[in-house]
C-alpha positions as CSV (number, residue, x, y, z in Angstrom):
1,X,-59.6,-42.9,-74.5
2,X,-60.5,-39.3,-74.7
3,X,-62.7,-38.1,-77.6
4,X,-64.3,-34.7,-78.2
5,X,-67.7,-36.3,-77.6
6,X,-66.7,-37.6,-74.2
7,X,-66.8,-33.9,-73.1
8,X,-69.7,-33.1,-75.3
9,X,-71.6,-31.0,-72.7
10,X,-68.5,-28.7,-72.3
11,X,-68.3,-28.4,-76.1
12,X,-71.7,-26.9,-76.3
13,X,-70.5,-24.0,-74.1
14,X,-67.0,-23.6,-75.5
15,X,-67.8,-23.6,-79.2
16,X,-70.0,-20.5,-79.1
17,X,-67.9,-18.8,-76.5
18,X,-64.7,-19.3,-78.5
19,X,-66.6,-18.2,-81.6
20,X,-67.5,-15.0,-79.9
21,X,-63.9,-13.9,-79.4
22,X,-62.9,-13.5,-83.0
23,X,-66.3,-12.0,-83.8
24,X,-65.5,-9.0,-81.5
25,X,-62.3,-8.4,-83.7
26,X,-63.9,-8.7,-87.1
27,X,-64.6,-5.0,-88.0
28,X,-64.9,-5.5,-91.8
29,X,-68.5,-5.0,-93.0
30,X,-70.4,-8.3,-92.9
31,X,-67.4,-10.3,-91.7
32,X,-68.6,-10.7,-88.1
33,X,-72.1,-11.8,-89.2
34,X,-70.8,-14.4,-91.5
35,X,-68.4,-15.7,-88.8
36,X,-71.2,-15.8,-86.2
37,X,-73.4,-17.8,-88.6
38,X,-70.6,-20.2,-89.4
39,X,-69.9,-20.6,-85.7
40,X,-73.5,-21.3,-84.9
41,X,-73.6,-23.9,-87.7
42,X,-70.6,-25.7,-86.2
43,X,-72.5,-25.8,-82.8
44,X,-75.6,-27.1,-84.6
45,X,-73.5,-29.8,-86.5
46,X,-71.8,-31.0,-83.3
47,X,-75.1,-31.1,-81.4
48,X,-76.9,-33.2,-84.1
49,X,-73.9,-35.4,-84.8
50,X,-73.6,-36.3,-81.1
51,X,-76.8,-38.4,-81.5
52,X,-75.2,-40.5,-84.1
53,X,-71.9,-40.8,-82.2
54,X,-73.4,-41.6,-78.8
55,X,-76.9,-43.0,-79.7
56,X,-78.8,-44.1,-76.7
57,X,-76.4,-42.5,-74.3
58,X,-78.3,-39.2,-74.6
59,X,-81.4,-40.9,-73.2
60,X,-79.5,-41.6,-70.0
61,X,-77.0,-39.3,-68.3
62,X,-73.8,-37.8,-69.5
63,X,-71.8,-35.8,-67.0
64,X,-68.5,-34.0,-66.9
65,X,-67.0,-32.2,-63.9
66,X,-63.9,-30.0,-63.5
67,X,-62.3,-28.5,-60.4
68,X,-63.5,-24.9,-60.2
69,X,-63.9,-23.4,-56.7
70,X,-63.1,-26.3,-54.3
71,X,-62.7,-24.1,-51.3
72,X,-66.3,-22.9,-51.8
73,X,-67.7,-26.4,-52.5
74,X,-68.4,-25.6,-56.1
75,X,-67.3,-27.5,-59.2
76,X,-67.8,-26.9,-62.9
77,X,-70.3,-29.8,-63.3
78,X,-72.3,-30.2,-66.5
79,X,-75.1,-32.8,-66.9
80,X,-76.6,-33.8,-70.2
81,X,-79.8,-35.7,-70.1
82,X,-83.0,-35.7,-72.1
83,X,-84.3,-32.4,-70.7
84,X,-81.1,-30.5,-71.2
85,X,-80.4,-32.1,-74.5
86,X,-83.7,-31.1,-76.1
87,X,-83.2,-27.5,-75.0
88,X,-79.6,-27.4,-76.2
89,X,-81.0,-28.7,-79.5
90,X,-83.5,-25.8,-79.6
91,X,-80.6,-23.4,-78.9
92,X,-78.5,-25.1,-81.7
93,X,-81.4,-24.9,-84.2
94,X,-82.5,-21.4,-83.3
95,X,-79.2,-19.4,-83.6
96,X,-78.5,-20.4,-87.3
97,X,-82.1,-19.5,-88.1
98,X,-81.9,-16.2,-86.2
99,X,-78.5,-15.2,-87.6
100,X,-79.3,-16.4,-91.2
101,X,-82.6,-14.6,-91.3
102,X,-81.3,-11.2,-90.1
103,X,-77.9,-11.3,-91.8
104,X,-77.4,-8.2,-93.9
105,X,-79.6,-6.0,-91.6
106,X,-78.1,-2.6,-91.3
107,X,-76.5,-2.2,-87.9
108,X,-73.6,-0.2,-86.5
109,X,-70.8,-2.0,-84.5
110,X,-71.7,-5.3,-86.1
111,X,-68.7,-7.0,-84.5
112,X,-70.0,-6.2,-81.0
113,X,-73.5,-7.3,-81.9
114,X,-72.6,-10.7,-83.2
115,X,-70.0,-11.3,-80.4
116,X,-72.6,-10.7,-77.8
117,X,-75.1,-13.0,-79.6
118,X,-72.6,-15.9,-79.4
119,X,-71.9,-15.1,-75.8
120,X,-75.7,-15.3,-75.1
121,X,-75.8,-18.7,-76.8
122,X,-73.0,-20.0,-74.6
123,X,-74.7,-18.7,-71.5
124,X,-78.0,-20.4,-72.5
125,X,-76.4,-23.8,-73.0
126,X,-74.7,-23.3,-69.6
127,X,-78.0,-22.8,-67.9
128,X,-79.5,-25.9,-69.4
129,X,-76.4,-28.0,-68.6
130,X,-75.3,-26.9,-65.1
131,X,-75.6,-29.3,-62.2
132,X,-73.9,-26.9,-59.7
133,X,-75.9,-24.1,-58.3
134,X,-73.1,-21.5,-58.4
135,X,-72.4,-22.5,-62.0
136,X,-76.1,-22.3,-62.8
137,X,-76.3,-18.8,-61.4
138,X,-73.1,-17.8,-63.3
139,X,-74.5,-18.9,-66.6
140,X,-77.9,-17.4,-65.8
141,X,-76.2,-14.0,-65.7
142,X,-73.9,-14.8,-68.6
143,X,-77.0,-15.3,-70.8
144,X,-78.8,-12.2,-69.5
145,X,-76.0,-9.6,-69.5
146,X,-75.2,-9.8,-73.3
147,X,-78.9,-9.7,-74.0
148,X,-79.3,-6.5,-71.9
149,X,-76.6,-4.8,-74.0
150,X,-78.0,-6.1,-77.2
151,X,-81.5,-4.8,-76.3
152,X,-80.2,-1.4,-75.2
153,X,-77.7,-0.7,-78.0
154,X,-79.8,-1.8,-81.0
155,X,-83.5,-1.5,-81.7
156,X,-86.3,1.1,-81.5
157,X,-86.3,4.6,-80.2
158,X,-87.4,3.5,-76.7
159,X,-85.0,0.6,-76.5
160,X,-83.0,2.1,-73.6
161,X,-86.1,2.4,-71.4
162,X,-87.3,-1.0,-72.3
163,X,-83.9,-2.6,-71.7
164,X,-83.6,-0.8,-68.4
165,X,-87.0,-2.2,-67.3
166,X,-85.9,-5.7,-68.4
167,X,-82.7,-5.3,-66.4
168,X,-84.5,-4.1,-63.2
169,X,-86.9,-7.0,-63.3
170,X,-84.3,-9.7,-64.0
171,X,-81.7,-8.3,-61.6
172,X,-84.3,-8.3,-58.8
173,X,-85.1,-11.9,-59.6
174,X,-81.4,-12.9,-59.8
175,X,-80.7,-11.3,-56.4
176,X,-83.6,-13.4,-54.8
177,X,-82.3,-16.5,-56.5
178,X,-78.7,-15.9,-55.3
179,X,-79.9,-15.4,-51.7
180,X,-81.8,-18.7,-52.0
181,X,-78.7,-20.5,-53.4
182,X,-76.4,-19.2,-50.6
183,X,-78.9,-20.3,-48.0
184,X,-79.3,-23.8,-49.5
185,X,-75.5,-24.0,-49.6
186,X,-75.2,-23.4,-45.9
187,X,-77.9,-26.0,-45.2
188,X,-76.2,-28.8,-47.1
189,X,-74.4,-31.4,-45.1
190,X,-71.2,-31.2,-47.2
191,X,-71.3,-27.4,-47.7
192,X,-71.6,-28.0,-51.4
193,X,-73.3,-26.2,-54.3
194,X,-73.9,-29.4,-56.3
195,X,-77.4,-30.1,-57.4
196,X,-77.3,-33.6,-55.9
197,X,-76.4,-32.1,-52.4
198,X,-79.2,-29.6,-52.7
199,X,-81.6,-32.5,-53.5
200,X,-80.5,-34.3,-50.3
201,X,-80.9,-31.2,-48.0
202,X,-83.6,-31.3,-45.4
203,X,-85.5,-28.0,-44.8
204,X,-88.2,-27.1,-42.4
205,X,-91.5,-25.8,-43.7
206,X,-90.7,-22.1,-43.1
207,X,-87.4,-22.4,-45.0
208,X,-89.1,-24.2,-47.8
209,X,-91.8,-21.5,-48.1
210,X,-89.5,-18.5,-48.5
211,X,-87.0,-20.3,-50.6
212,X,-89.8,-21.5,-52.9
213,X,-90.9,-18.0,-53.5
214,X,-87.4,-16.6,-53.9
215,X,-86.6,-19.1,-56.7
216,X,-90.1,-19.0,-58.2
217,X,-90.1,-15.2,-58.5
218,X,-86.7,-15.3,-60.3
219,X,-88.0,-17.9,-62.7
220,X,-91.5,-16.3,-63.1
221,X,-89.9,-13.0,-64.1
222,X,-87.9,-14.8,-66.8
223,X,-90.7,-16.8,-68.4
224,X,-92.6,-14.3,-67.7
225,X,-95.7,-15.2,-65.6
226,X,-98.4,-12.8,-64.7
227,X,-98.1,-10.3,-63.1
228,X,-94.3,-10.2,-63.6
229,X,-94.7,-10.0,-67.4
230,X,-94.8,-6.2,-68.0
231,X,-91.2,-5.9,-69.1
232,X,-91.7,-8.4,-72.0
233,X,-93.9,-6.6,-74.6
234,X,-91.8,-3.4,-74.4
235,X,-88.6,-5.4,-74.7
236,X,-89.8,-7.5,-77.6
237,X,-91.2,-4.4,-79.4
238,X,-88.1,-2.2,-79.0
239,X,-85.3,-4.7,-79.4
240,X,-83.6,-5.6,-82.6
241,X,-85.6,-8.5,-84.2
242,X,-82.7,-10.9,-83.8
243,X,-82.6,-10.2,-80.1
244,X,-86.4,-10.6,-79.8
245,X,-86.0,-14.0,-81.4
246,X,-83.5,-15.0,-78.8
247,X,-85.7,-13.7,-75.9
248,X,-88.9,-15.4,-77.0
249,X,-87.6,-18.5,-78.8
250,X,-85.0,-19.7,-76.3
251,X,-84.5,-17.4,-73.3
252,X,-88.0,-17.7,-71.8
253,X,-87.4,-21.5,-71.7
254,X,-84.8,-20.9,-69.0
255,X,-87.6,-20.2,-66.5
256,X,-89.7,-23.3,-67.4
257,X,-86.7,-25.5,-67.4
258,X,-85.6,-24.2,-64.0
259,X,-89.0,-25.1,-62.5
260,X,-88.5,-28.7,-63.4
261,X,-84.8,-29.0,-62.7
262,X,-84.5,-26.9,-59.6
263,X,-87.7,-25.5,-58.0
264,X,-90.0,-28.5,-57.7
265,X,-87.5,-31.1,-56.7
266,X,-85.9,-28.8,-54.0
267,X,-89.1,-27.7,-52.3
268,X,-91.8,-30.4,-52.6
269,X,-93.5,-29.5,-49.4
270,X,-93.8,-25.9,-50.3
271,X,-95.1,-27.1,-53.7
272,X,-98.1,-28.8,-52.0
273,X,-98.9,-25.5,-50.2
274,X,-98.5,-23.1,-53.1
275,X,-99.2,-25.0,-56.3
276,X,-102.7,-23.8,-56.7
277,X,-101.6,-20.1,-56.4
278,X,-98.9,-20.7,-59.0
279,X,-101.3,-22.4,-61.4
280,X,-103.9,-19.7,-61.0
281,X,-101.3,-17.0,-61.8
282,X,-100.3,-18.9,-64.9
283,X,-103.9,-19.3,-66.1
284,X,-104.7,-15.6,-65.4
285,X,-101.7,-14.6,-67.4
286,X,-102.8,-16.9,-70.3
287,X,-106.3,-15.3,-70.5
288,X,-105.0,-11.8,-69.9
289,X,-102.3,-12.1,-72.6
290,X,-104.7,-13.7,-75.1
291,X,-107.3,-10.9,-74.7
292,X,-104.6,-8.2,-75.0
293,X,-103.2,-10.0,-78.2
294,X,-106.7,-9.9,-79.7
295,X,-106.8,-6.1,-79.7
296,X,-103.2,-5.4,-80.7
297,X,-102.6,-3.4,-83.9
298,X,-98.8,-3.9,-83.7
299,X,-97.5,-7.2,-85.0
300,X,-94.6,-7.4,-82.6
301,X,-96.8,-6.8,-79.6
302,X,-99.4,-9.3,-80.8
303,X,-96.7,-12.0,-81.1
304,X,-95.2,-11.0,-77.7
305,X,-98.5,-11.4,-75.9
306,X,-99.1,-14.7,-77.8
307,X,-95.8,-15.9,-76.3
308,X,-96.9,-15.0,-72.8
309,X,-100.0,-17.1,-73.2
310,X,-98.2,-20.2,-74.5
311,X,-95.5,-20.1,-71.8
312,X,-98.1,-19.6,-69.2
313,X,-99.7,-22.9,-70.2
314,X,-96.3,-24.6,-69.9
315,X,-95.7,-23.3,-66.4
316,X,-99.2,-24.2,-65.3
317,X,-98.7,-27.8,-66.6
318,X,-95.4,-28.1,-64.7
319,X,-97.2,-27.4,-61.4
320,X,-99.7,-30.1,-62.0
321,X,-96.9,-32.7,-61.3
322,X,-98.5,-35.0,-63.9
323,X,-96.4,-37.3,-66.0
324,X,-98.2,-36.6,-69.3
325,X,-98.2,-32.9,-68.6
326,X,-94.4,-32.9,-68.1
327,X,-93.8,-34.8,-71.3
328,X,-96.0,-32.3,-73.1
329,X,-94.1,-29.3,-71.6
330,X,-90.7,-30.6,-72.5
331,X,-91.6,-31.3,-76.1
332,X,-93.6,-28.0,-76.3
333,X,-90.6,-26.0,-75.2
334,X,-88.8,-27.0,-78.4
335,X,-91.9,-26.7,-80.6
336,X,-92.9,-23.3,-79.3
337,X,-89.3,-22.0,-80.0
338,X,-89.6,-23.1,-83.6
339,X,-93.0,-21.6,-84.1
340,X,-92.4,-18.3,-82.4
341,X,-89.1,-17.7,-84.2
342,X,-90.9,-18.4,-87.5
343,X,-93.5,-15.7,-86.7
344,X,-90.7,-13.2,-85.8
345,X,-89.0,-13.9,-89.2
346,X,-92.1,-13.0,-91.0
347,X,-92.7,-9.9,-89.0
348,X,-89.1,-8.8,-89.6
349,X,-89.5,-9.4,-93.4
350,X,-92.7,-7.2,-93.5
351,X,-91.2,-4.4,-91.4
352,X,-87.9,-4.4,-93.4
353,X,-89.7,-3.8,-96.7
354,X,-92.6,-1.6,-95.7
355,X,-91.2,0.1,-92.6
356,X,-94.4,-0.5,-90.6
357,X,-95.8,-3.2,-88.3
358,X,-99.4,-1.9,-87.8
359,X,-101.9,-4.5,-88.9
360,X,-104.4,-1.7,-89.9
361,X,-101.9,-0.4,-92.5
362,X,-101.3,-3.8,-94.2
363,X,-103.4,-6.1,-96.4
364,X,-103.2,-8.1,-99.6
365,X,-99.6,-9.3,-99.1
366,X,-100.5,-12.8,-100.5
367,X,-101.0,-11.2,-103.9
368,X,-97.4,-9.9,-103.9
369,X,-95.7,-12.7,-101.9
370,X,-97.8,-15.9,-102.2
371,X,-95.0,-18.3,-101.0
372,X,-94.5,-16.1,-97.9
373,X,-98.3,-16.2,-97.3
374,X,-98.4,-20.0,-97.5
375,X,-95.4,-20.5,-95.1
376,X,-96.7,-17.9,-92.6
377,X,-100.1,-19.7,-92.6
378,X,-98.6,-23.0,-91.7
379,X,-96.5,-21.4,-88.9
380,X,-99.6,-19.5,-87.6
381,X,-101.7,-22.7,-87.6
382,X,-99.0,-24.5,-85.7
383,X,-99.0,-21.6,-83.2
384,X,-102.7,-22.4,-82.5
385,X,-101.9,-26.1,-82.2
386,X,-103.7,-27.4,-85.3
387,X,-103.6,-31.2,-85.5
388,X,-100.7,-32.6,-87.5
389,X,-98.6,-29.6,-86.5
390,X,-95.8,-29.8,-83.9
391,X,-97.7,-28.0,-81.1
392,X,-100.8,-30.2,-81.1
393,X,-99.5,-33.2,-79.2
394,X,-97.6,-31.1,-76.6
395,X,-100.6,-28.9,-75.9
396,X,-103.0,-31.9,-75.8
397,X,-100.8,-33.6,-73.1
398,X,-100.5,-30.4,-71.1
399,X,-104.3,-29.9,-71.1
400,X,-104.8,-33.5,-70.2
401,X,-102.5,-33.1,-67.2
402,X,-104.2,-29.9,-66.2
403,X,-107.6,-31.6,-66.5
404,X,-106.5,-34.5,-64.3
405,X,-105.3,-31.9,-61.7
406,X,-108.5,-29.8,-61.9
407,X,-111.1,-29.9,-64.7
408,X,-112.1,-26.2,-64.0
409,X,-108.5,-25.1,-64.5
410,X,-108.4,-27.0,-67.8
411,X,-111.6,-25.3,-68.9
412,X,-110.4,-21.8,-68.1
413,X,-107.0,-22.4,-69.7
414,X,-108.8,-23.9,-72.8
415,X,-110.3,-20.5,-73.5
416,X,-106.9,-19.4,-74.6
417,X,-107.0,-21.8,-77.5
418,X,-110.1,-20.1,-78.8
419,X,-108.7,-16.7,-78.3
420,X,-105.4,-17.6,-80.0
421,X,-107.3,-18.9,-83.0
422,X,-109.2,-15.6,-83.2
423,X,-106.1,-13.3,-83.2
424,X,-103.9,-15.5,-85.4
425,X,-106.6,-16.0,-88.1
426,X,-107.5,-12.3,-87.9
427,X,-103.9,-11.5,-88.4
428,X,-103.7,-13.7,-91.5
429,X,-106.9,-12.2,-93.0
430,X,-105.9,-8.6,-92.3
431,X,-102.3,-8.8,-93.3
432,X,-102.2,-11.3,-96.2
433,X,-105.7,-11.5,-97.6
434,X,-107.9,-8.9,-99.3
435,X,-106.8,-6.2,-101.7
436,X,-103.5,-4.2,-101.5
437,X,-103.3,-0.5,-100.6
438,X,-100.9,2.2,-101.6
439,X,-98.4,1.0,-99.1
440,X,-98.5,-2.8,-99.7
441,X,-98.8,-2.5,-103.5
442,X,-95.0,-2.1,-103.5
443,X,-94.4,-5.3,-101.5
444,X,-92.3,-7.9,-103.3
445,X,-91.6,-11.6,-102.8
446,X,-88.9,-12.3,-100.2
447,X,-85.5,-13.6,-101.0
448,X,-84.7,-17.2,-101.7
449,X,-82.6,-17.3,-98.4
450,X,-85.6,-16.3,-96.3
451,X,-88.0,-18.6,-98.1
452,X,-85.6,-21.5,-97.5
453,X,-85.3,-20.7,-93.8
454,X,-89.0,-20.5,-93.4
455,X,-89.5,-23.7,-95.4
456,X,-87.1,-25.5,-93.1
457,X,-89.1,-24.4,-90.1
458,X,-92.2,-25.6,-91.8
459,X,-90.6,-29.0,-92.4
460,X,-89.7,-29.2,-88.7
461,X,-93.3,-28.2,-87.8
462,X,-94.9,-30.9,-90.0
463,X,-92.3,-33.6,-89.2
464,X,-92.7,-33.1,-85.4
465,X,-96.4,-33.0,-85.8
466,X,-96.7,-36.2,-87.8
467,X,-94.0,-38.2,-85.9
468,X,-93.3,-36.7,-82.4
469,X,-92.2,-40.0,-80.9
470,X,-88.4,-39.4,-81.0
471,X,-88.7,-36.2,-78.9
472,X,-90.9,-38.0,-76.3
473,X,-88.3,-40.9,-76.2
474,X,-85.6,-38.3,-75.6
475,X,-87.3,-36.6,-72.6
476,X,-89.5,-39.2,-70.9
477,X,-86.8,-41.1,-68.9
478,X,-85.3,-37.9,-67.3
479,X,-88.7,-36.4,-66.8
480,X,-90.1,-39.4,-65.1
481,X,-87.0,-39.6,-62.8
482,X,-87.3,-36.0,-61.6
483,X,-91.1,-36.5,-61.3
484,X,-90.6,-39.5,-59.0
485,X,-88.2,-37.6,-56.9
486,X,-90.7,-34.8,-56.4
487,X,-93.5,-37.2,-55.6
488,X,-91.5,-39.4,-53.3
489,X,-90.4,-36.4,-51.2
């Protein structure tokens, strides 16, 4: 008997997509924002409720498939397993927080802004759920195109240049990935775009080599991995804060997810040849971004470089092909999204009141907003993986996997922990502690709505830090299955 939850993977795409259509038509001041927030809350409710309706089914495999382009060997196939579910949960949690924390911000053409935001949410869920290469590419672009317009139409004075740079980088990566997908399609025995057919395809070493780099470059640009990261700080700084939250909290996970779902299982022989190069690029990016973050005077750029370092660790851990490292990566993708969005909320609150983001111009905010200082401190400590916070267990497992692969790599990557503690603690001291100045003396406590949003994030941080087992149970079966496929090939 058909129920809505039988087609739950499709609901995760259709709900935000259908919510976007009325948003484009709501021109009354504030109406589109309230509608988008309500729509995102419906998606969140359905996502969480599905656990109670389906229980252990989410730890196995849920798949729906519709006829789409049969003449081209492509179907609209969506697969929900532990990996895709935890990322869809991150997406469902992130958008109500993002929209709720930035609701009321002065923007022109609000109906367009919020309609594009919901389209991006639909595209992101499609990326995490697609089990068809053509569908995966379609949703990859569906997620990127709205964000390009969001970044170019709203934000700072240099937003157009930053968005154009973002577009050039991602478009180049998308072209490489599309070429690789079409080549793989021609090499399948059944001329299919399905992920299962791609897994069964035999490729010679030369094909694996160039396909590996075509896919890897597309994913590396999106994460981003050094040296393909240069679009990110400018895009984060110049974009509207809500867009920056989407980029750093959810969208960068597209690349890490794609490494696990697509790259490594498809090209295991090339992985053995190039894994060291990939890991070294990731570690170099971690250290470089951490050093740059230490000397930043702009809060947005500091958080942007911090994100590069954390995502670099995830990517490096993926290439170790170690079980504990993969478990840590999958849990950390969710936890990093929560932490980084919390930091962006605080940065947005400071900028909206004072009109500045320079650390050197701030100070003493804890005297004026003690609750904000406490909440920010917990989030910042989680960002440096303090024990009993959500990031600790994931980072511990990733470093453990990196150590098993090569102790020297783990030692080099471990320096980023020290550096992250330096720049985060310095930020807390210089922004919130000490005496106020002429600028910060007028700062006032933030609204109840923003305190409630940050408090909810802190609850998630502490709950996941104290009791992370449910998230590991969610991802471990799917992770181990893909890992065995990579190792057996």
